[in-house]
C-alpha positions in Angstrom: 132.2 33.1 93.2 129.4 34.1 90.9 126.1 35.3 92.5 123.3 32.7 92.6 120.6 34.9 94.2 119.4 38.5 93.9 116.8 40.5 95.8 115.2 43.9 95.4 112.8 45.7 97.8 110.6 48.2 95.9 113.2 48.2 93.1 116.2 48.9 95.4 118.9 46.1 95.6 118.6 44.4 99.0 119.6 41.4 101.0 116.9 39.4 102.8 117.0 37.8 106.2 114.4 35.2 107.2 114.0 34.4 110.9 112.1 31.3 111.9 111.2 30.3 115.4 112.2 26.9 116.9 109.5 24.3 117.4 107.5 24.9 120.6 108.5 28.6 120.9 106.1 31.5 121.0 105.9 33.3 117.6 105.0 36.7 119.1 107.7 36.6 121.8 110.3 35.6 119.2 109.3 38.4 116.8 109.4 41.0 119.6 112.9 39.7 120.7 114.1 40.0 117.1 112.8 43.5 116.8 114.6 44.5 120.0 117.9 43.0 118.7 117.4 44.7 115.3 117.3 48.1 117.0 120.8 47.5 118.3 122.0 46.3 114.9 120.7 49.4 113.1 122.8 51.6 115.3 126.0 50.0 114.1 125.2 50.1 110.4 126.5 52.6 107.9 124.2 55.5 107.1 123.6 54.4 103.6 122.4 51.0 104.7 118.7 50.8 105.8 116.8 47.9 107.4 113.1 47.3 107.1 110.7 44.6 108.3 108.7 43.6 105.3 106.8 40.5 106.6 105.9 39.8 110.2 103.6 36.9 110.9 103.3 37.9 114.6 101.2 41.0 113.7 98.5 38.9 112.1 98.5 36.6 115.2 98.2 39.5 117.6 95.4 41.1 115.5 93.6 37.7 115.4 94.0 37.2 119.2 92.8 40.8 119.9 89.8 40.3 117.7 88.9 37.1 119.4 89.3 38.7 122.8 86.8 41.5 121.8 84.4 38.8 120.6 84.8 37.0 123.9 83.9 40.1 125.9 81.1 41.2 123.5 79.6 37.7 123.5 79.6 37.6 127.3 77.9 41.0 127.5 75.3 40.2 124.8 74.5 36.8 126.5 73.8 38.7 129.8 71.6 41.2 128.0 69.5 38.4 126.5 69.0 36.9 130.0 67.8 40.2 131.3 65.3 40.6 128.4 63.7 37.3 129.2 63.8 37.2 133.0 63.2 41.0 133.5 65.3 41.0 136.6 68.7 42.8 136.8 70.1 40.5 139.4 69.7 37.3 137.3 72.0 38.3 134.4 74.8 39.0 136.9 74.5 35.6 138.5 74.4 33.8 135.1 77.2 36.0 133.8 79.5 35.0 136.6 79.6 31.5 135.1 81.4 32.8 132.0 84.7 34.1 133.6 84.5 31.3 136.3 84.4 28.6 133.6 86.8 30.3 131.2 89.5 31.1 133.8 89.2 27.7 135.4 89.9 26.2 131.9 93.2 28.1 131.8 94.5 25.8 134.6 93.6 22.6 132.6 95.1 24.1 129.5 98.3 24.8 131.3 98.4 21.2 132.6 98.0 19.9 129.0 100.7 22.3 127.7 98.3 24.4 125.5 98.9 28.0 124.8 96.6 30.9 124.1 96.5 30.9 120.3 94.0 31.3 117.6 92.6 27.8 118.0 92.2 27.7 121.8 90.9 31.3 121.9 88.4 30.4 119.2 87.3 27.5 121.4 86.9 29.7 124.5 84.9 32.3 122.5 82.5 29.7 121.0 82.1 28.2 124.5 80.8 31.5 125.9 77.2 30.7 124.8 77.5 27.1 126.0 79.0 27.5 129.4 76.4 30.1 130.3 73.6 27.8 129.1 73.9 25.5 132.1 73.7 28.4 134.5 70.7 29.9 132.6 68.8 26.6 132.7 69.4 26.2 136.5 68.8 29.9 137.2 65.5 30.0 135.2 64.2 26.9 137.0 65.1 28.3 140.4 63.4 31.6 139.5 60.3 29.6 138.3 60.1 27.8 141.6 60.1 31.2 143.4 57.7 32.8 141.0 55.2 30.1 140.4 55.4 28.0 143.6 56.1 30.8 146.1 59.2 29.1 147.5 61.8 31.1 149.4 65.1 31.5 147.6 67.1 28.9 149.6 64.5 26.2 149.2 63.9 27.2 145.5 67.6 26.8 144.8 67.7 23.3 146.2 64.4 22.1 144.6 64.9 23.9 141.3 68.5 22.5 140.8 67.4 19.0 141.8 64.5 19.0 139.3 66.5 20.2 136.3 69.8 18.5 137.3 69.3 15.4 135.1 68.7 17.4 132.0 71.7 19.7 132.7 73.9 16.7 133.3 72.6 14.9 130.1 73.3 18.0 128.0 76.8 18.5 129.4 77.8 14.8 129.0 76.5 14.6 125.5 78.4 17.9 124.6 81.5 16.2 125.9 80.7 13.4 123.6 80.9 15.9 120.7 84.2 17.6 121.6 86.3 14.9 123.1 86.5 12.9 119.8 87.7 16.1 118.1 90.6 16.2 120.6 91.9 12.9 119.3 91.8 13.5 115.6 94.9 12.4 113.6 97.0 14.0 110.9 97.9 17.6 110.5 94.3 18.6 111.1 94.6 16.7 114.4 97.5 19.0 115.4 95.1 21.9 114.8 92.0 20.5 116.5 93.2 18.5 119.5 93.7 21.8 121.5 90.3 23.0 120.2 88.4 19.8 121.2 90.0 19.4 124.6 89.8 23.1 125.5 86.1 23.1 124.7 85.6 19.9 126.7 87.4 21.5 129.7 85.2 24.6 129.6 82.0 22.5 129.3 83.0 20.2 132.2 83.7 23.2 134.5 80.4 24.9 133.5 78.6 21.8 134.8 80.3 22.2 138.2 79.6 25.9 138.3 75.9 25.4 137.5 75.5 22.9 140.3 77.4 24.9 142.9 78.0 28.6 142.3 74.8 29.4 140.5 72.4 27.9 143.1 74.4 29.5 145.9 74.2 32.9 144.3 70.6 32.5 143.5 69.7 31.7 147.1 71.6 34.8 148.4 71.0 37.5 145.8 67.7 37.0 144.1 64.9 38.7 145.9 61.7 36.7 146.1 58.9 38.2 144.0 55.9 39.9 145.7 53.1 37.3 146.1 49.4 37.9 146.1 46.8 36.2 148.4 47.0 32.9 146.4 50.8 32.7 146.9 51.7 33.5 143.3 53.7 36.3 141.9 51.8 39.5 141.0 54.2 40.4 138.2 55.3 37.3 136.4 58.3 37.5 134.1 56.2 35.6 131.5 53.8 38.6 131.4 56.5 40.7 129.6 55.4 41.9 126.1 58.2 40.1 124.2 57.8 36.8 126.2 54.0 36.9 125.8 54.3 37.4 122.0 56.8 34.5 121.7 54.5 32.3 123.9 51.4 33.0 121.7 53.3 32.6 118.4 55.0 29.4 119.5 51.8 27.8 120.8 50.1 28.4 117.5 53.0 26.9 115.6 53.1 23.9 117.9 49.3 23.2 117.6 49.5 23.5 113.8 52.4 21.1 113.7 50.7 18.5 115.9 47.6 18.7 113.8 49.5 18.1 110.5 51.9 15.4 111.5 52.1 13.9 108.0 53.1 17.3 106.6 55.8 17.8 109.2 57.2 14.3 108.6 57.3 15.0 104.9 59.0 18.4 105.3 61.5 16.8 107.7 62.3 14.0 105.2 62.8 16.5 102.4 65.1 18.6 104.7 67.3 15.6 105.5 67.4 14.6 101.9 68.5 18.1 100.8 71.8 17.5 102.6 73.1 15.6 99.6 72.6 18.3 96.8 73.5 21.1 99.2 76.8 19.3 100.1 77.6 18.8 96.5 77.0 22.5 95.7 79.2 23.9 98.4 83.0 24.1 97.9 85.2 21.9 100.0 88.7 23.1 100.8 91.3 22.4 103.5 91.6 25.9 105.0 89.5 29.1 104.6 91.2 32.0 102.8 92.1 34.7 105.4 92.8 38.2 104.3 96.4 38.6 105.7 97.3 41.5 103.4 100.0 39.5 101.7 100.6 36.9 98.9 103.3 35.6 96.7 103.8 35.8 92.9 105.9 33.0 91.4 107.8 33.5 88.2 109.8 31.0 86.2 111.7 32.0 83.1 112.8 29.5 80.4 115.5 27.0 81.3 118.9 28.4 80.8 118.0 32.0 81.6 120.8 33.8 83.5 120.3 35.2 87.0 120.5 38.9 85.9 118.0 38.3 83.1 115.6 36.5 85.5 116.0 39.3 88.1 115.4 42.1 85.6 112.3 40.5 84.1 110.8 39.7 87.6 111.5 43.2 88.8 109.6 44.6 85.8 106.6 42.5 86.9 107.1 43.8 90.5 107.0 47.4 89.2 103.7 46.8 87.5 102.3 45.2 90.7 103.5 48.2 92.8 101.4 50.5 90.6 98.2 48.7 91.7 96.2 50.6 94.4 96.5 49.0 97.8 100.1 47.6 97.3 102.6 48.9 99.8 105.8 46.9 99.2 107.2 44.2 96.8 110.2 42.1 97.6 111.6 40.4 94.5 113.9 37.4 95.1 115.5 35.5 92.2 117.3 32.2 92.6 118.0 30.7 96.0 115.1 28.3 96.0 115.2 24.7 97.2 116.5 23.6 93.8 118.9 26.6 93.5 117.6 27.4 90.0 118.5 30.9 88.8 115.5 31.0 86.5 113.1 30.7 89.4 112.0 33.9 91.2 109.2 35.1 93.5 107.6 38.4 94.4 106.3 38.9 98.0 103.5 41.4 97.7 102.6 43.3 100.9 99.2 45.0 100.9 97.8 47.9 103.0 95.6 46.9 105.9 92.1 45.8 105.1 90.5 49.0 106.3 92.8 51.1 104.1 92.0 49.5 100.7 88.9 48.9 98.7 89.7 45.5 97.3 90.1 42.2 99.3 93.2 40.1 99.1 91.5 37.6 96.9 90.4 40.4 94.5 94.0 41.7 94.4 95.3 38.3 93.5 92.8 38.1 90.7 94.0 41.5 89.4 97.6 40.3 89.5 96.6 37.1 87.5 95.0 39.3 84.9 98.1 41.5 84.7 100.3 38.4 84.2 98.3 37.2 81.2 100.2 39.7 78.9 103.4 37.6 79.2 104.2 34.8 76.8 103.3 31.1 77.6 107.0 30.2 78.1 107.1 32.5 81.1 105.3 30.5 83.9 103.6 32.6 86.5 101.5 31.8 89.5 99.8 33.6 92.4 99.5 31.9 95.8 98.9 32.5 99.4 101.8 32.7 101.9 102.3 29.3 103.4 99.8 28.7 106.3 101.0 25.3 107.4 104.8 26.0 107.5 107.7 24.1 106.2 109.4 24.4 102.8 106.8 22.5 100.7 104.7 24.1 98.0 101.7 26.0 99.2 99.7 25.2 96.1 96.1 24.2 96.9 96.1 21.2 94.6 99.0 18.7 94.6 98.7 15.5 92.6 101.5 13.1 91.8 102.3 10.5 89.1 104.9 7.9 90.0 106.7 5.3 87.9 110.1 4.0 86.7 110.5 5.6 83.3 111.0 9.4 83.1 109.9 9.6 79.4 106.7 7.8 80.2 106.1 10.0 83.2 106.6 13.1 81.0 103.9 11.7 78.6 101.4 11.0 81.4 102.1 14.3 83.2 101.7 16.4 80.0 98.3 14.7 79.4 97.2 15.3 83.0 98.4 19.0 82.8 96.4 19.6 79.7 93.3 18.1 81.5 94.0 20.2 84.6 93.9 23.4 82.6 90.3 22.6 81.5 88.9 22.0 85.0 86.7 24.8 86.3 88.1 26.7 89.3 91.8 25.9 88.4 94.4 28.7 88.5 98.2 28.6 87.8 98.5 24.9 86.7 102.1 23.7 86.8 104.3 20.6 86.9 107.6 19.8 88.6 109.0 18.0 85.4 110.6 20.8 83.4 112.6 19.7 80.4 114.8 21.8 78.2 117.5 22.7 80.7 120.8 23.1 78.7 123.5 20.6 79.7 126.8 19.3 78.4 127.1 15.5 78.0 130.5 13.9 78.2 130.6 10.4 76.5 133.8 8.5 77.3 135.6 6.9 74.4 136.6 3.8 76.3 139.0 2.2 73.7 140.8 5.5 73.3 141.0 6.1 77.0 142.5 2.6 77.5 145.1 3.2 74.9 146.2 6.4 76.6 146.1 4.9 80.1 143.2 7.0 81.4 140.7 5.4 83.7 137.0 6.3 84.1 137.7 7.1 87.8 140.5 9.6 86.8 138.1 11.4 84.4 135.4 11.6 87.1 137.8 12.9 89.7 139.3 15.5 87.4 135.8 16.8 86.5 134.7 16.8 90.1 137.6 18.8 91.2 137.8 21.3 88.3 134.1 21.9 87.7 132.4 21.3 91.0 135.3 22.2 93.2 136.9 20.3 96.1 137.8 21.4 99.6 141.6 21.5 100.0 142.3 23.4 103.2 141.2 26.2 105.4 142.4 29.7 105.8 142.3 31.6 109.1 141.9 35.4 109.2 141.7 36.6 112.8 138.8 34.7 114.5 137.2 33.8 111.2 138.0 30.6 109.2 137.4 30.1 105.5 137.3 27.0 103.3 139.8 26.8 100.5 138.4 25.1 97.4 140.3 24.1 94.3 138.4 24.8 91.1 139.0 25.8 87.5 138.4 29.4 86.5 134.9 30.3 85.4 135.8 30.6 81.7 137.1 27.0 81.6 134.2 25.4 83.4 131.1 27.2 81.9 131.6 26.5 78.2 132.2 23.4 76.1 135.4 24.9 74.7 136.7 25.5 78.2 136.0 21.9 79.2 137.8 20.6 76.1 141.0 22.3 77.4 141.0 20.4 80.7 143.5 17.7 81.3 143.3 14.3 83.0 146.1 12.2 84.5 147.4 9.2 82.4 149.6 6.2 83.3 151.4 6.3 79.9 151.8 10.1 79.7 151.8 12.7 82.4 148.4 14.0 81.2 146.2 14.1 78.2 143.5 16.6 77.0 140.0 15.8 78.1 138.8 16.1 74.5 141.1 13.2 73.5 139.2 10.7 75.7 135.6 12.0 75.7 133.1 13.2 73.1 131.6 16.6 74.2 128.0 17.1 73.1 125.5 19.8 74.0 122.0 18.7 74.9 119.1 19.3 77.2 117.3 17.5 80.0 115.1 17.9 83.1 116.1 20.6 85.6 115.4 18.1 88.4 114.1 14.6 89.0 112.0 14.1 92.1 111.3 10.8 93.8 108.9 9.2 96.3 110.2 6.1 98.0 113.1 6.0 95.4 110.6 5.9 92.5 110.6 8.8 90.0 107.6 11.0 90.3 106.1 14.2 88.8 103.9 16.5 90.9 101.1 18.5 89.2 100.0 21.6 91.2 97.5 24.4 90.9 95.7 27.0 93.0 91.9 27.4 93.1 89.9 30.4 92.1 87.7 32.1 94.8 84.7 30.1 93.7 86.7 26.8 93.2 86.4 23.6 95.2 89.5 21.6 95.9 87.6 18.3 96.2 85.9 18.8 92.9 89.2 19.5 91.2 90.8 16.4 92.8 87.8 14.3 91.7 88.3 15.5 88.1 92.0 14.7 88.4 91.2 11.1 89.6 88.9 10.6 86.6 91.6 12.0 84.2 94.2 9.6 85.7 91.8 6.6 85.1 91.5 7.6 81.4 95.3 7.4 80.9 95.2 3.6 81.4 98.6 3.6 83.0 100.5 0.3 83.3 100.7 -1.5 86.7 104.0 0.0 87.7 102.7 3.5 87.5 100.3 5.1 90.0 98.8 8.5 90.8 97.4 10.1 93.9 97.3 13.2 96.1 100.2 14.6 98.0 100.9 17.6 100.3 98.0 19.7 101.2 95.6 17.7 99.0 96.5 14.6 100.8 95.8 16.3 104.1 92.4 17.4 102.8 91.5 13.8 102.3 92.7 12.9 105.8 90.8 15.8 107.3 87.5 14.5 105.7 88.2 11.0 107.0 88.9 12.2 110.5 85.9 14.4 110.6 83.6 11.6 109.5 85.2 9.4 112.2 84.7 12.1 114.8 81.1 12.6 113.8 80.4 8.9 113.9 82.0 8.6 117.3 80.0 11.6 118.4 76.7 9.9 117.5 77.7 6.7 119.2 78.9 8.3 122.4 75.8 10.7 122.5 73.5 7.7 122.2 75.3 5.8 125.0 75.3 8.8 127.3 71.6 9.7 126.7 70.5 6.1 127.0 72.2 5.9 130.4 70.8 9.2 131.5 67.2 8.7 130.5 67.2 4.9 131.0 65.5 4.6 127.6 66.5 3.3 124.2 63.9 5.4 122.4 64.4 9.0 123.8 68.1 9.1 122.5 66.9 8.3 119.0 64.2 11.1 119.3 66.9 13.6 120.3 69.5 12.5 117.7 66.9 12.7 114.9 67.0 16.5 115.3 70.7 16.7 114.3 70.3 15.9 110.5 67.5 18.4 110.4 70.0 21.2 111.3 72.8 20.2 108.9 71.1 21.6 105.7 70.7 25.0 107.2 74.3 25.1 108.3 75.4 24.2 104.7 72.9 26.7 103.3 74.5 29.5 105.4 77.9 28.7 103.9 76.4 29.0 100.4 74.7 32.3 101.2 77.9 33.7 102.6 80.1 32.3 99.8 82.1 30.2 102.2 83.4 26.6 101.9 83.4 23.5 104.0 86.8 23.4 105.6 88.3 22.4 108.9 86.9 25.5 110.7 83.4 25.3 109.2 83.5 21.6 110.0 84.0 22.6 113.6 81.1 24.9 113.3 78.9 22.0 112.2 80.1 19.9 115.2 79.2 22.8 117.5 75.8 23.0 115.8 75.3 19.3 116.8 75.9 20.2 120.4 73.6 23.2 120.5 70.7 21.5 118.6 70.9 18.4 120.8 71.0 20.5 123.9 67.6 22.0 123.0 66.2 18.6 122.2 67.3 17.2 125.5 65.6 20.0 127.4 62.4 19.4 125.5 62.4 15.7 126.2 
């Protein structure tokens, strides 16, 4: 059997083994088990055979979890320090800080009941909730402290009265926060698989924080906060509001508030301009499905001309890998030729492993751009592309842009796809444009001479069966060798099935003669055709794909593709649209709009019930669009895009801004 795949690790011939976990299993646990088993395997290998783990997704997961854990602890400490600065009492930060582990650890039980694991999404939710779960405790604690300081109440009575007075506002903020995160937990599509655990984990933590602020915080305040020393008038001699920082904030804020109330028309005008700025800012910022994380790895895809042999493809790709290894920051390259989903020997890839981020001067994105510049030296018939390692999983393409054209006639599809590909190459932000329709693959066409075959007593089925057996091969039996069993396949020798001359020497059975030569009943012609024909719902289709440059926007590219498709004036039985990751991007936008709409509706219902007013909820909700432009502006300043994670950040912003507005009302 001739080889159909080849691999080289850093230029040395290698065999690759890819281990995937089963659905529902833990990636880190599976990776650790594989590493333990590999230790035993290494002991039994010959000395000249070496094993090396080139790619390990569990290390990135562990690093991400550890980083989030550090942020969780640091956020808790910093939140406690802020409380100490404002209340100037060392006991109060401890009481408020207790709400953080109490709420977070209690959330673990609810996560276990829902079947959630501690992963990047749930840990991110818990980290972001640190500032929110402590808020309720701070509000209750500050009001209790105020009752003790300003009204001279003893701690026990202040705990009861202070909690009772602020209870409605705390409940309103918590319920409206649940209205923000619960809809996120029921989003659909692939983005829903990401975000359901985020939304429900956040909702769990917020609900527990309400319980903590109404029970544990007042109890600890009544027991551990010492009442301030009072003067003859029953007021505190040293008020926390006399602190230098607090006094400066008080004076500064009072001046701003007086100016704003004296210039209401100006404030309304500025507010209107701020809200209107959402449209241009949103058009300026890029919109992608996922952010680009620096995972110190990426893939280089190479496709040589159709008909190129496996050794030629492997040698050419290894030459590119050698140039990539010369770049600073590259630690390993793994070249693999053949063996793709279409088993084409002219397709190859290079997995590039980079040094850790703190050990190189260039980012992953900058390294990818350097490799793209390096690949420009090769002729146009050599297609190359640079893309991230698949984040979603599965065997589908990981290209950022995936756009299909579907219809009945392959020639017409080729015409439309060529026009679309030419347009795609002119769109700003596009990198590595490609199409799945690849013509020019050498093929041998056998046209049956039916009158001649009938004269010789040869049927079409006999010709088909003979070719199927001699060229493709047919299972005939099995062969046992010890405990192993092998299939026995009947097939012509390679020299007779890989050339037109060899095919002509084959024979087929005849009813009038024992057998006749294949060339007596068929006309053998050399030609070319597409390497593969893809279908959606049994309709032929061509997929156009590309990646985006660091400053590119997927939605802008897709909008340009839609416009280009309209200019083709395709007939009614042809259609175009998004597929793969691009389709999920559209779904993500739809589900986020739905979640935001439900958030506004639920918040209004909750606030109207809490305040028993139809006006106050509107006053509170008007603050939300005033915050959105500054969230988008921060993305522009930091060169980030609107994606599913920054979308969650904007939803979190809704909750925080609305919480402040509720407390003011």
